[in-house]
SEGUVO-430576 format. One record per atom (N, C-alpha, C, CB): residue number from 1; x, y, z. Coordinates in steps of 0.001 Angstrom, whole numbers, always signed. Each point is the difference from the previous one (the first is absolute). Glycine has a CB too. Layout:
BEGIN
  resi        u        v        w
   NUM        X        Y        Z
...
REM end
This chain:
BEGIN
  resi        u        v        w
     1   -35217   -21519   -29047
     1     +581     -841    +1080
     1     +468     +903    +1110
     1     +721    -1786    -1631
     2     -995    +1362    +2881
     2     +425     +811    +1147
     2     +844     -823     +879
     2    -2024    +1382     -100
     3    +2942     -757     +776
     3     +941     -698     +881
     3     -276     +394    +1443
     3    +1749      -71    -1826
     4    -1656     -907    +2717
     4     -241     +325    +1470
     4     +915     -847     +867
     4    -2437     +584     -446
     5    +2762      -81    +1644
     5     +821     -741     +915
     5     -771    -1141     +476
     5    +1250    +1976     +665
     6    -2500    -1824     -297
     6     -914    -1101     +343
     6    -1384     +484     -339
     6    +1492     -914    +1862
     7    -2323      +65    -2436
     7    -1268     +419     -542
     7    -1187     -108     +902
     7     +923     -637    -2068
     8     -716      +47    +3226
     8    -1189     -230     +868
     8     -176    +1101    +1029
     8     +291    -2451     -305
     9    -1564    +2627     +764
     9     -283     +982     +991
     9     +327     -618    +1325
     9    -1779    +1104    -1392
    10    +2418     -330    +2327
    10     +340     -506    +1307
    10     -958     +690    +1041
    10    +2503     -414     -716
    11    -2456     -149    +1919
    11     -811     +510    +1067
    11     +530    +1297     +503
    11     -621    -2275     +600
    12    +1884    +2584     -836
    12     +651    +1147     +650
    12     -580    +1346     -415
    12    +2050    -1360     +110
    13    -2848    +1468    -1105
    13     -587    +1270     -418
    13     +934     +710     -949
    13    -1244     +179    +2158
    14     +754     +971    -2706
    14     +782     +710    -1038
    14    +1240     +596     +580
    14    -2068     +500    -1243
    15    +3233     -577     +498
    15    +1222     +452     +497
    15      +73    +1566       +7
    15    +1033    -2171     -824
    16     -347    +2737    +1769
    16     +260    +1442       -7
    16    +1074     +292     -988
    16     -678     +224    +2378
    17     +854    +1078    -2696
    17    +1094     +419     -951
    17    +1315     -447     +562
    17    -1294    +2013     -799
    18    +1477    -1803    +2111
    18    +1316     -379     +626
    18     +217    -1488     -103
    18     -153    +1920    +1608
    19     -869    -2745    -1398
    19     +159    -1435     -125
    19     +326     -416    -1427
    19    -1576     -283    +1893
    20     +978     +975    -2838
    20     +303     -338    -1407
    20    +1495     +205     -288
    20    -2356     +668     -687
    21    +2896     +465    +1170
    21    +1412     +264     -256
    21     +858    -1082     +648
    21     -458    +2477     -122
    22      +97    -2877    +1369
    22     +814     -952     +702
    22      -81    -1347     -750
    22     -379    +1212    +2238
    23     -830    -1590    -2717
    23     -108    -1281     -694
    23     +761       -1    -1300
    23    -2204     -337    +1041
    24    +2353    +1480    -1736
    24     +730      +44    -1218
    24    +1462     -250     +202
    24    -1667    +1533     -860
    25    +2173    -1277    +2069
    25    +1480     -150     +246
    25     +273    -1010    +1076
    25     +370    +2360     -672
    26    -1340    -3186    +1031
    26     +235     -901    +1117
    26    +1040    -1041     -318
    26    -2315     +372     +721
    27    +2958     -868     +332
    27    +1035     -992      -99
    27     -446    -1340     +520
    27    +1654    +1789     +209
    28    -2864    -1874     +246
    28     -555    -1237     +497
    28     -579     -808    -1132
    28     -473    +1076    +2182
    29     +686    -2379    -2159
    29     -509     -861    -1066
    29    -1477     -355     +161
    29    +2288     -906     -219
    30    -2919    +1530    +1205
    30    -1419     -306     +247
    30     -871    +1208     -187
    30     +677    -1754    +1583
    31    -1146    +1994    -2831
    31     -752    +1208     -312
    31    -1401      -45     +474
    31    +1405     +294    -1914
    32    -1649      -62    +3171
    32    -1337      -49     +580
    32     -815    +1217     -343
    32     +897    -1359    +1831
    33     -286    +2445    -2092
    33     -784    +1230     -387
    33     +500     +433    -1419
    33     -296     +792    +2523
    34     -371    -1258    -3576
    34     +531     +156    -1375
    34      -46    +1457     -473
    34     -752    -2340     -508
    35    +1679    +2652     -390
    35      +17    +1340     -566
    35    -1154     +188     -948
    35    +2466      +81     +237
    36    -3010    -1154     -849
    36    -1112     +112     -904
    36    -1146     -870     +567
    36    +1554     +435    -2026
    37    -2780     +118    +1987
    37    -1091     -754     +596
    37    -1144     -119    -1021
    37     +653     +801    +2340
    38     -301    -1024    -3578
    38    -1074     -198    -1003
    38     -550    -1420     +248
    38    +1096    +1598    -1777
    39    -2404    -1719    +2042
    39     -558    -1371     +289
    39      -20     -880    -1217
    39    -1406     +975    +1770
    40    +1779    -2204    -1526
    40      +57     -974    -1081
    40    -1370     -323     -540
    40    +2041     -936    +1005
    41    -3097    +1254     -261
    41    -1401     -323     -500
    41     -308     +658    -1310
    41     -759     -216    +2329
    42    +1459    +1320    -2681
    42     -244     +719    -1228
    42     +683     -585    -1199
    42     -271    +1969    +1353
    43    +1001    -3027    -1170
    43     +825     -551    -1107
    43     -399    -1440     -345
    43    +1901    +1484     +723
    44    -1612    -1840    -1966
    44     -292    -1351     -485
    44    +1119     -939     +234
    44    -1441     +956    -1676
    45    +2651     -497    +1649
    45    +1176     -797     +200
    45     +927     +668    +1028
    45     -205     -885    -2359
    46     +644     +171    +3355
    46     +963     +535     +980
    46    +1232     -939      -69
    46    -1865    +1009    +1574
    47    +3021     -468    -1904
    47    +1172     -825     -166
    47    +1187     +440     +800
    47     -820     -486    -2198
    48    +1420     -407    +2947
    48    +1284     +271     +658
    48    +1105     -117    -1046
    48     -854     -872    +2247
    49    +1720    +1879    -2280
    49    +1015      -16    -1024
    49    +1423     -272     +592
    49    -1448    +1610    -1346
    50    +1570    -1616    +2693
    50    +1298     -281     +586
    50     -167     -517    +1444
    50    +1056    +1785    -1473
    51      +18    -2182    +2017
    51      +14     -397    +1435
    51     -382    -1464     +198
    51     -582    +2351     +611
    52     +627    -2727     +675
    52     -373    -1385     +395
    52     -776      +35    +1304
    52    +2044     -945    -1149
    53    -2018     -218    +1816
    53     -737     -152    +1283
    53     +851     +565    +1146
    53    -1204    -2086     -869
    54    +1369    +3408     +875
    54     +869     +640     +963
    54     -884     +471    +1176
    54    +1682     +730    -1834
    55    -1478     +437    +2352
    55     -704     +456    +1235
    55    -1488      +66     -176
    55    +1986    +1299     +604
    56    -2437     -741    -1722
    56    -1416      +26     -344
    56     -815    +1059     +725
    56     +228    -2380     -450
    57    -1519    +2235     +455
    57     -922     +966     +577
    57    -1312     -679     +364
    57    +1065    +1841    -1336
    58    -1906    -1123    +2085
    58    -1225     -572     +495
    58    -1177     +574     -860
    58     +996     -254    +2408
    59    -1869     -603    -2844
    59    -1213     +389     -744
    59    -1190     -400     +796
    59    +1136     -243    -2202
    60    -2068    +1183    +2447
    60    -1194     -251     +760
    60    -1203       -1     -919
    60    +1041    +1032    +2023
    61    -1860    -2097    -1925
    61    -1213     -107     -790
    61    -1141     -322    +1006
    61    +1280     -800    -2156
    62    -2084    +1800    +2444
    62    -1054     -234    +1014
    62     +608     -378    +1339
    62    -1576     -731    -1801
    63    +1193     -420    +2284
    63     +537     -500    +1261
    63    +1236     -845     -161
    63    -2266      +59     +870
    64    +2674     -277    -2084
    64    +1136     -883     -315
    64    +1292     +849     -231
    64    -1621    -1725    -1049
    65    +2680    +1220    +1574
    65    +1331     +639     -158
    65     +956     -999     -625
    65     -392    +1504    +2005
    66    +1033    -1076    -3074
    66     +927     -892     -750
    66    +1382     +627      -20
    66    -1887     -881    -1452
    67    +2922       +3    +1593
    67    +1391     +445     -167
    67     +439     -364    -1402
    67     +512     -279    +2472
    68     -394    +1294    -3320
    68     +446     -187    -1377
    68    +1485     +348      -77
    68    -2323     +530     -916
    69    +3124    -1503     +476
    69    +1408     +160     -231
    69     +306       -7    -1486
    69     +469    -1077    +2192
    70    -1152     +261    -2910
    70     +275     -183    -1437
    70    -1239     +272     -840
    70    +1748    -1697     +565
    71    -2941    +1435      -59
    71    -1225      +72     -790
    71     -294    +1452     -387
    71     -896    -2054    +1172
    72     +347    +2256    -2427
    72     -446    +1322     -385
    72    -1188     +381     +831
    72     +850     -318    -2314
    73    -1023    +1526    +2723
    73    -1134     +435     +838
    73    -1329      -90     -697
    73    +1536    +1495    +1153
    74    -1514    -1501    -2461
    74    -1293      -96     -773
    74     -711    -1301     +251
    74     +961    +1440    -1767
    75     -311    -2446    +2305
    75     -598    -1297     +199
    75    -1216      +52     +875
    75    +2200     -980     -298
    76    -2314    +1992    +1145
    76    -1139      +55     +887
    76    -1313     +442     -720
    76    +1626     +506    +1865
    77    -1472      -30    -3096
    77    -1159     +460     -784
    77     -362    -1029    -1011
    77     +640    +2364     +322
    78    -1851    -2929     -311
    78     -357    -1136     -844
    78      +67     +241    -1502
    78    -1419     -670    +1839
    79    +1378    +1902    -2278
    79      -41     +253    -1429
    79    +1403      +90     -596
    79    -2171    +1188     +317
    80    +3224    -1160     +495
    80    +1328     +273     -556
    80     +720    -1307     -342
    80     +123    +2137    +1337
    81     +722    -1987    -2433
    81     +960    -1017     -287
    81    +1356     +515     +583
    81    -1285     -820    -2154
    82    +2050      -98    +2695
    82    +1233     +396     +698
    82    +1167     -752     -569
    82    -1272     +500    +2085
    83    +2429     +163    -2152
    83    +1180     -570     -602
    83    +1248     +207     +862
    83    -1039     +386    -2227
    84    +1831    -1393    +2410
    84    +1363     +111     +507
    84     +910      +48    -1206
    84     -536    -1237    +2167
    85    +1079    +2394    -2490
    85     +691     +212    -1250
    85    +1399     -505      -31
    85    -1391    +1907     -286
    86    +1996    -1756     -889
    86    +1333     -560     -271
    86    +1053     +537     +924
    86     -649     -263    -2340
    87     +467    +1411    +2924
    87     +994     +571     +930
    87      -34     -510    +1422
    87     -134    +1953    -1378
    88     -860    -2788    +1686
    88     -109     -513    +1349
    88     +834    -1251     +221
    88    -2264     +965      +96
    89    +2516    -1280    +1186
    89     +627    -1256     +407
    89     -975     -751     +857
    89    +2308     +989     -102
    90    -2635    -2211     -247
    90    -1162     -675     +655
    90     +436    -1249     +716
    90    -1527     +889    -1749
    91    +1230     -883    +3048
    91     +192    -1225     +862
    91    -1341     -649      +60
    91    +1892     +984    +1427
    92    -2071    -2092    -2160
    92    -1327     -581     -135
    92     -621     -480    +1304
    92     +683     -649    -2247
    93       +8      +31    +3121
    93     -636     -340    +1312
    93     -571    +1199     +749
    93    +1583    -1882     +149
    94     -816    +2958     -143
    94     -489    +1230     +616
    94    -1233     +549     -687
    94    +2312     +490     +682
    95    -2292     -587    -2003
    95    -1134     +508     -784
    95    -1279     -747     +368
    95    +1558     +610    -1886
    96    -1535    -1906    +1979
    96    -1175     -748     +369
    96     -406     +176    +1468
    96     +636    -1612    -1754
    97     +357    +1860    +2584
    97     -292     +335    +1383
    97     -755    +1293      +94
    97    +2021    -1208     +712
    98    -1704    +2200    -1514
    98     -712    +1277      -18
    98    -1429     -178     -561
    98    +2216    +1217     -284
    99    -2348    -2068     -658
    99    -1284     -270     -608
    99     -973     -760     +887
    99    +1179       +9    -2127
   100     -653     -797    +3017
   100     -865     -891     +802
   100    -1111     +679     +785
   100    +1946    -1429     +165
   101    -1749    +2589     +456
   101    -1094     +619     +765
   101    -1064     +650     -821
   101    +1604     +348    +1728
   102    -1401     -172    -3063
   102     -945     +745     -787
   102    -1332     -726     -212
   102    +1940    +1049    -1098
   103    -1935    -2302     +724
   103    -1169     -736     -264
   103     -943      -50    +1231
   103    +1325    -1325    -1677
   104     -827     +981    +2886
   104     -884      +30    +1148
   104     -634    +1386     +272
   104    +1397    -1835     +936
   105     -772    +2879    -1410
   105     -572    +1350     +147
   105     -924     +404    -1116
   105    +2010     +596    +1211
   106    -2254    -1533    -2136
   106     -910     +274    -1117
   106     +651     +644    -1170
   106    -1752     +207    +1614
   107    +3082     -176    -1693
   107     +715     +560    -1176
   107     +531    -1085     -853
   107     +610    +1999    +1272
   108    -1218    -2124    -2482
   108     +385    -1052     -919
   108    +1165     +511     -878
   108    -2388     -958       +3
   109    +3521     +298       +8
   109    +1138     +431     -770
   109     +297     -892    -1177
   109     +885     +972    +2043
   110    -1314    -2196    -2058
   110     +314     -897    -1115
   110     -569     +555    -1322
   110       +5    -1977    +1599
   111     +812    +2038    -2598
   111     -351     +578    -1291
   111     +211    +1454      -72
   111    -1595    -1738     -254
   112    +1935    +2426    +1387
   112     +248    +1389      -18
   112    +1409     +423     +346
   112    -2316     +203     +536
   113    +3139    -1168     -175
   113    +1414     +267     +268
   113     +891     -702    -1027
   113     -520     +248    +2451
   114    +1318     +515    -3170
   114     +828     -513    -1075
   114    +1468     +231     +326
   114    -1839     +429    -1664
   115    +2694    -1313    +1256
   115    +1440     +167     +179
   115     +659      +78    -1372
   115      -56    -1244    +2214
   116     +886    +2249    -2389
   116     +743     +173    -1265
   116     +956    -1211     -135
   116     -144    +2612     +110
   117     +200    -3156    -1345
   117     +932    -1090     -225
   117    +1455     +444     +106
   117    -1703    -1055    -1455
   118    +1924    +2382    +1408
   118    +1334     +532     +107
   118     +439     +337    +1410
   118     -334     +852    -2237
   119     -586     -924    +3185
   119     +329     +309    +1381
   119    +1021     -993     +530
   119    -2282     +984     +343
   120    +3114     -604     +586
   120    +1023     -803     +580
   120     -471     -767    +1214
   120    +1616    +1608     -863
   121    -1311    -2869     +979
   121     -344     -778    +1193
   121    +1046     +186    +1083
   121    -1187    -1673    -1429
   122     +732    +1863    +2627
   122     +839     +112    +1192
   122      -95    -1281     +793
   122     -320    +2490      +76
   123    +1438    -3047     +273
   123      -11    -1289     +739
   123     +509     +167    +1419
   123     +346    -1217    -2147
   124     -501     +170    +2940
   124     +505      +63    +1352
   124    +1467     +180      +88
   124    -1834    -1372     +632
   125    +2593     +885    -1631
   125    +1502     +218      +56
   125     +332    +1423     -156
   125     +407    -2216     -930
   126    -1227    +3041     +229
   126     +251    +1458      -27
   126     -102     +622    +1367
   126     -872      +68    -2298
   127      -81     -610    +3119
   127     -132     +518    +1370
   127    +1231     -382     +810
   127    -2521     -161     -126
   128    +2985    -1089      -96
   128    +1235     -454     +706
   128    +1186     +917     -312
   128     -830    -2383      -91
   129     +958    +2665    -1159
   129    +1179     +877     -454
   129     -183    +1398     +568
   129     +291    -1315    -2188
   130    -1527    +1823    +2225
   130     -264    +1316     +528
   130     +463      +99    +1471
   130    -1962     +228    -1597
   131    +1612    -1237    +2378
   131     +438      -39    +1389
   131    +1474     -134     +151
   131    -2128     -971     +557
   132    +2753     +161    -1407
   132    +1455     -167      +67
   132     +718    +1320     -335
   132     -260    -2440     -634
   133     -212    +3168     -318
   133     +616    +1247     -435
   133     -121    +1018    +1171
   133     -573     -471    -2504
   134     -571     +531    +3130
   134     -151     +921    +1095
   134    +1008     -362    +1141
   134    -2482     +337     -627
   135    +2625    -1604     +892
   135     +928     -475    +1093
   135    +1440     +361     -443
   135    -1583    -1983     +709
   136    +1917    +1824    -1972
   136    +1321     +240     -468
   136     +334    +1496     +106
   136     -187    -1995    -1533
   137     -786    +2858    +1259
   137     +201    +1463     +118
   137     +271     +350    +1415
   137    -1486     +439    -1924
   138     +727     -988    +2860
   138     +127     +372    +1397
   138    +1304     -612     +564
   138    -2558     +134     +253
   139    +2885    -1359     -696
   139    +1167     -679     +527
   139    +1334     +537     -470
   139    -1414    -1941     +130
   140    +1354    +2729    -1216
   140    +1227     +576     -570
   140     +330    +1288     +619
   140     -448    -1104    -2086
   141     -180    +1448    +3182
   141     +272    +1270     +722
   141     -812    +1124     -494
   141    +2244     -747     +393
   142    -3132     +467    -1309
   142     -862    +1068     -528
   142    -1358      -95     +610
   142    +1253      +29    -2134
   143    -2229     +531    +1402
   143    -1393      -50     +435
   143     -857     -729    -1042
   143     +313    +2157    +1285
   144    -1261    -2899     -787
   144     -945     -687     -914
   144     -918    +1071     -580
   144      +75    -2208    +1331
   145     -652    +1922    -2481
   145     -911     +965     -660
   145    -1362       +3     +741
   145    +1164     -373    -2280
   146    -1519     -762    +2861
   146    -1289      -17     +662
   146    -1122     -494     -921
   146     +797    +1875    +1433
   147     -484    -2805    -2299
   147    -1024     -520     -915
   147     -956     -870     +806
   147    +1600      +55    -1991
   148    -2760     -330    +1409
   148     -961     -913     +625
   148     +393    -1492     -155
   148    -1777    +1722     -452
   149    +2832    -1989     -250
   149     +501    -1316     -248
   149    -1032     -921     -712
   149    +1463     +314    +2016
   150    -2227     +368    -2888
   150     -971     -710     -797
   150     +520     -413    -1370
   150    -1728    +1248    +1209
   151    +3011     -996    -1429
   151     +644     -484    -1238
   151     -206     +903    -1214
   151     -310    -2270     +886
   152     -198    +3487     -656
   152     -313     +918    -1116
   152    +1268     +354     -788
   152    -1940     +945    +1323
   153    +2951     -471     -642
   153    +1239     +412     -651
   153     +616    -1145     -765
   153     +371    +1678    +1783
   154     -114    -2834    -1091
   154     +619    -1102     -754
   154     -818     -504    -1157
   154    +1091     -626    +2062
   155    -2439     +736    -1996
   155     -851     -438    -1150
   155     +249     +952    -1190
   155    -1810     -958    +1587
   156    +1900    +2237    -1283
   156     +251     +959    -1112
   156    +1421     -184     -532
   156    -1631    +1670    +1010
   157    +2599    -2005     -129
   157    +1324     -286     -421
   157      +40    -1179     -952
   157     +823     +930    +2130
   158    -1582    -2003    -1823
   158     -111    -1134     -907
   158     -468     +415    -1365
   158     -462    -1443    +1925
   159     -515    +2334    -1893
   159     -584     +503    -1291
   159    +1096     +775     -790
   159    -2372     +185    +1069
   160    +3091     +682     -383
   160    +1007     +797     -675
   160    +1160     -827     -529
   160     -643    +1872    +1456
   161     +948    -2994     -745
   161    +1106     -832     -498
   161     -499    -1124     -903
   161    +1286     +533    +2074
   162    -2537     -422    -2522
   162     -613     -973     -960
   162      -43    -1406     +555
   162     +820    +1391    -1879
   163     -984    -1467    +3199
   163      +38    -1291     +639
   163    -1280     -285     +777
   163    +2472     +201     +136
   164    -3554     +503     -577
   164    -1271     -136     +690
   164     -910    -1027     -676
   164     +215    +2370     +745
   165    -1336    -2671      -75
   165     -992     -885     -556
   165    -1294     +861     -109
   165    +1095    -2185    +1016
   166    -1677    +2155    -2180
   166    -1206     +837     -250
   166    -1261     -822     +248
   166    +1256    +1384    -1716
   167    -2381     -644    +1968
   167    -1282     -683     +189
   167     -358     -867    -1207
   167     -753    +1891    +1461
   168    +1056    -1416    -2636
   168     -334     -749    -1220
   168     +684    -1354      -80
   168     -315    +2162    -1132
   169    +1455    -2307    +1841
   169     +672    -1314      -54
   169     -829    -1143     +711
   169    +2239    +1266      -44
   170    -3185     -798     +902
   170     -811    -1029     +594
   170     -894     -770     -940
   170      +86    +1355    +1958
   171     -231     -832    -3150
   171     -816     -653    -1043
   171     +780    -1143     -677
   171    -1230    +2186     -389
   172    +2544    -2239     +667
   172     +854     -955     -699
   172     +854     -738    +1099
   172      +83    +1490    -2198
   173     -532    -2593    +2686
   173     +536     -643    +1160
   173    +1501     -242      -80
   173    -2202    -1032     +295
   174    +2658     +425    -1415
   174    +1386     -338     -100
   174     +883    +1195      +11
   174     -640    -1973    -1213
   175     +255    +3012     +422
   175     +745    +1274      -54
   175      +45     +666    +1362
   175     -679     +291    -2386
   176     -479     -347    +3130
   176      -52     +578    +1287
   176     +993     -692     +946
   176    -2398     +621     -414
   177    +2364    -1957     +400
   177     +900     -745     +896
   177    +1493     +324     -308
   177    -1753    -1864     +165
   178    +2089    +1941    -1456
   178    +1384     +291     -396
   178     +463    +1353     +504
   178     -325    -1407    -2013
   179     -540    +2406    +1779
   179     +356    +1356     +385
   179      +70     +169    +1520
   179    -1068     +810    -2103
   180     +131    -1429    +2830
   180      +19     +113    +1468
   180    +1250     -718     +559
   180    -2566     +108      +63
   181    +2814    -1288     -517
   181    +1219     -679     +495
   181    +1244     +855     -250
   181    -1076    -2239     -433
   182    +1207    +2783     -798
   182    +1171     +797     -351
   182     +110    +1239     +937
   182     -193     -794    -2437
   183     -938    +1459    +2647
   183      -11    +1199     +830
   183     +400     -308    +1438
   183    -1778     +953    -1466
   184    +1232    -2045    +2009
   184     +362     -400    +1377
   184    +1482     -316     +115
   184    -2305     -906     +325
   185    +2794      +73    -1286
   185    +1388     -396      +66
   185     +951    +1179     -112
   185     -658    -2169     -963
   186     +306    +3112     +102
   186     +854    +1229     -127
   186       +7     +791    +1304
   186     -519     +128    -2470
   187     -616       +2    +3122
   187      -20     +697    +1249
   187     +757     -727    +1112
   187    -2159     +952     -704
   188    +2064    -2280     +700
   188     +715     -797     +992
   188    +1551     +133     -168
   188    -1984    -1624      +46
   189    +2410    +1709    -1300
   189    +1421     +193     -227
   189     +480    +1348     +571
   189     -174    -1432    -2071
   190     -652    +2449    +1979
   190     +339    +1326     +458
   190     -113     +136    +1518
   190     -769     +873    -2194
   191     -276    -1512    +2768
   191     -325     +350    +1390
   191     +122    -1184     +957
   191    -1525    +1743     -884
   192    +1782    -2941     +383
   192     +272    -1153     +870
   192    -1091     -312     +990
   192    +2341     +536     -249
   193    -3450     -939     -227
   193    -1119     -413     +892
   193     -618    -1302     -502
   193     -481    +2420     +580
   194     -142    -3129     +348
   194     -618    -1268     -307
   194    -1491     +286     -459
   194    +1556    -1262    +1737
   195    -2004     +451    -2673
   195    -1379     +243     -488
   195     -549    -1310     -544
   195     +511    +2437     -569
   196    -1780    -2744     +882
   196     -616    -1246     -532
   196     -637     +347    -1348
   196     -454     -956    +2361
   197    +1238     +732    -3373
   197     -407     +341    -1354
   197    -1255     -810     -403
   197    +2422     +546     -591
   198    -2427    -1851     +831
   198    -1106     -848     -453
   198    -1289     +410     +705
   198    +1599    -1909     -441
   199    -1560    +2244    +1686
   199    -1172     +446     +704
   199     -558    +1246     -608
   199     +864    -1023    +2043
   200      +79    +1929    -2462
   200     -513    +1239     -652
   200     -643     -267    -1320
   200    +1755    +1265    +1119
   201    -1146    -2198    -1906
   201     -570     -363    -1273
   201    -1405     -613     +162
   201    +2329     -356     -879
   202    -2420     -502    +1925
   202    -1326     -662     +207
   202    -1058     +999     +386
   202    +1147    -2086     +703
   203     -769    +3070     +148
   203     -941     +967     +450
   203     -483     +850    -1147
   203    +1079       -7    +2216
   204     -161     +359    -3097
   204     -455     +856    -1164
   204     -728     -793    -1099
   204    +1949    +1507     +459
   205    -1657    -2816     -547
   205     -816     -777     -878
   205    -1481       -1     +436
   205    +2017    -1405     -501
   206    -2244    +1411    +1780
   206    -1346      +41     +511
   206     -634    +1403     -200
   206     +634    -1793    +1684
   207     +159    +2819    -1418
   207     -506    +1348     -179
   207     -271     +321    -1413
   207    +1207     +660    +1959
   208     -452    -1241    -2871
   208     -146     +320    -1459
   208    -1416     -263     -468
   208    +2409     -578     -394
   209    -3050     -436     +876
   209    -1388     -286     -435
   209     -946    +1087     +429
   209     +464    -2423     +130
   210     -253    +3033    +1011
   210     -858    +1108     +466
   210     +316    +1290     -741
   210     -144    -1074    +2255
   211    +1386    +1260    -2642
   211     +415    +1302     -552
   211     -263      +55    -1501
   211    +1761     +208    +1787
   212    -1699    -1294    -2521
   212      -42      +67    -1464
   212    -1240     +722     -524
   212    +1292    -2118      -56
   213    -2462    +1935     +630
   213    -1201     +774     -518
   213     +135    +1500     +190
   213    -1429    -1963     +525
   214    +2360    +2378     +332
   214     +176    +1435     +313
   214    +1016     +697     -868
   214     -610     -533    +2294
   215    +1420     -275    -3044
   215    +1131     +554     -789
   215     -529     +594    -1299
   215    +1604    -1700     +992
   216    -1189    +2993    -1214
   216     -321     +670    -1280
   216    +1196     +731     -513
   216    -2371     +241     +667
   217    +2223     +160    -1924
   217     +962     +957     -591
   217     -432    +1362     +494
   217     +468    -1425    -2102
   218     +209    +1954    +3122
   218     -450    +1234     +622
   218      +37    +1200     -923
   218     +786     -919    +2117
   219     +200     +951    -3034
   219     +104    +1084     -912
   219    -1226      +92     -916
   219    +2477     -232     +113
   220    -2859     -972     -624
   220    -1149      -62     -877
   220    -1273     +366     +750
   220    +1148    -1753    -1362
   221    -1315    +1235    +2629
   221    -1135     +293     +777
   221     -237    +1492     +172
   221     +367    -2139    +1122
   222     +724    +2833     -758
   222     -162    +1445     +293
   222     -230     +784    -1265
   222    +1461     -228    +1996
   223     -703     -140    -3100
   223     -214     +732    -1228
   223    -1351     -234     -620
   223    +2391     -113     -347
   224    -2903    -1098     +435
   224    -1357     -317     -532
   224     -987     +767     +800
   224     +661    -2299     -745
   225     -534    +2370    +2089
   225     -946     +720     +777
   225      +24    +1507     -307
   225     +236    -1754    +1754
   226     +946    +2291    -1973
   226     +150    +1414     -332
   226     -636     +329    -1307
   226    +2078      +60    +1273
   227    -1925     -989    -2278
   227     -599     +192    -1298
   227    -1520      -11      +54
   227    +2003    -1043     -995
   228    -2560     +337    +1989
   228    -1416     -105     +128
   228     -576    +1181     +869
   228     +224    -2553     -256
   229     +647    +3422     +676
   229     -434    +1163     +803
   229     -231     -323    +1490
   229    -1051     +890    -2078
   230    +1652    -1983    +2527
   230     -117     -354    +1412
   230     +816     +971     +854
   230     -349    -2427     -617
   231      -66    +2629    +1840
   231     +789     +830     +911
   231     +985     -897     +807
   231    -1936    +1702     +163
   232    +3213    -1257     -169
   232    +1056     -829     +564
   232     +723     +818    +1052
   232     +265    -1321    -2155
   233      -64     +678    +3337
   233     +737     +624    +1091
   233    +1259     -786     +221
   233    -2100     +860    +1074
   234    +3249     -191    -1185
   234    +1321     -670     +264
   234     +401     +276    +1467
   234     +748     +260    -2478
   235     -588    -1327    +3164
   235     +271      +77    +1432
   235    +1438     -371     +330
   235    -2385     -533     +429
   236    +3121    +1483     +205
   236    +1376     -191     +350
   236     +118     -498    +1407
   236     +655    +1764    -1583
   237     +574    -2101    +1952
   237     +259     -623    +1323
   237     +565     +974    +1000
   237     +391    -2139    -1142
   238     +309    +3202     +679
   238     +841     +740     +924
   238     -154    +1553     -156
   238    +1617    -1966      -61
   239    -1188    +2642    +1085
   239      +69    +1451      -52
   239    +1302     +418     -660
   239    -1422     +194    +2071
   240    +1542    +1099    -2337
   240    +1115     +480     -864
   240    +1345     -339     +569
   240    -1428    +1841     -771
   241    +1636    -1720    +2086
   241    +1328     -159     +585
   241     +426    -1467      +79
   241     -395    +2085    +1306
   242     -434    -3000    -1748
   242     +391    -1415      -38
   242     +396     -381    -1473
   242    -1593     -543    +2010
   243    +1536    +1483    -2914
   243     +369     -247    -1400
   243    +1472     -352      -88
   243    -1784    +1582     -796
   244    +2080    -2584      +25
   244    +1405     -494     -140
   244     +933    +1084     -475
   244     -865    -2265     -505
   245     +376    +3099     -451
   245     +865    +1053     -612
   245      -68    +1317     +771
   245     -347    -1066    -2240
   246     -854    +1440    +2672
   246     -184    +1363     +551
   246     -223      +36    +1528
   246     -964     +626    -2215
   247     +962    -1826    +2842
   247     -280      -49    +1421
   247    +1252     +116     +874
   247    -1967    -1386     -556
   248    +1815    +1062    +1839
   248    +1130     +187     +947
   248     +878    -1269      -29
   248    -1408    +1558    +1516
   249    +2073    -1691    -2666
   249     +887    -1161     -176
   249    +1053      -80    +1096
   249     -368     +140    -2460
   250     +678    -1307    +3037
   250     -434    -1340     -394
   250    -1320     -462     +744
   250    +2474     -541     -456
   251    -3103    +1430    +1176
   251    -1194     -394     +726
   251    -1245     +119     -887
   251    +1086     +736    +2148
   252    -1094    -1563    -3201
   252    -1025      +43    -1010
   252     -518    -1379     -265
   252    +1034    +2003    -1004
   253    -2068    -2088     +200
   253     -557    -1308     -378
   253     +375     -267    -1429
   253    -1925     +214    +1615
   254    +2456    -1410    -1900
   254     +558     -331    -1309
   254    -1080     -269    -1058
   254    +1982     -942    +1182
   255    -2652    +2026    -1635
   255     -957     -124    -1047
   255     +201    +1101    -1020
   255    -1598    -1074    +1576
REM end
């Protein structure tokens, strides 16, 4: 198994040694020049193991240019299976927005993109909380962190406080509704915001039908592939200095 910052080849050309060092310690959440450039075409499975639909990167395929924020880069190669692993946080509407341009460009993704049942779902209220926290930091006489306000930190906070909703819950409608209602209500108590809970439930009831064929036990998928001798590429989201433990805290990404 090999690990890479991003597995796709970019138009920018091979990085110089100086650029590699800069990429290893960059503080920007947008890794356009990755520290590792192992092409995903050499692997059978490409899996994202952390992060969400944050700043992202550009992937060029022939005359087509795609903005990948959450998708594994291996999706552009027809022979690969791709996984959003248990360490990711997934905003489903954003995921399908990213997928939409692929089919018209001749890239078939159905059947090749899997979501771990243990991955955490990110909702619009996480984005609301993210924006509120940034405003609170700035309004208290301090400085905002400068997040993209995509709800990444609050979604991981929900996971850490055992108040998150997992992808696997979409397979069980009643349990999903109960957990989502509880999570929204708990966040409303803390942050005092209005939210249309029923509209959110209705939206995800519709999305659940599209997502369920994509849900897998990610641990079993990867271990079974490894046992069969498949080549696996683990794709991360961030450079070293964005790491929660070893990065430039607090200007880090919560993964």
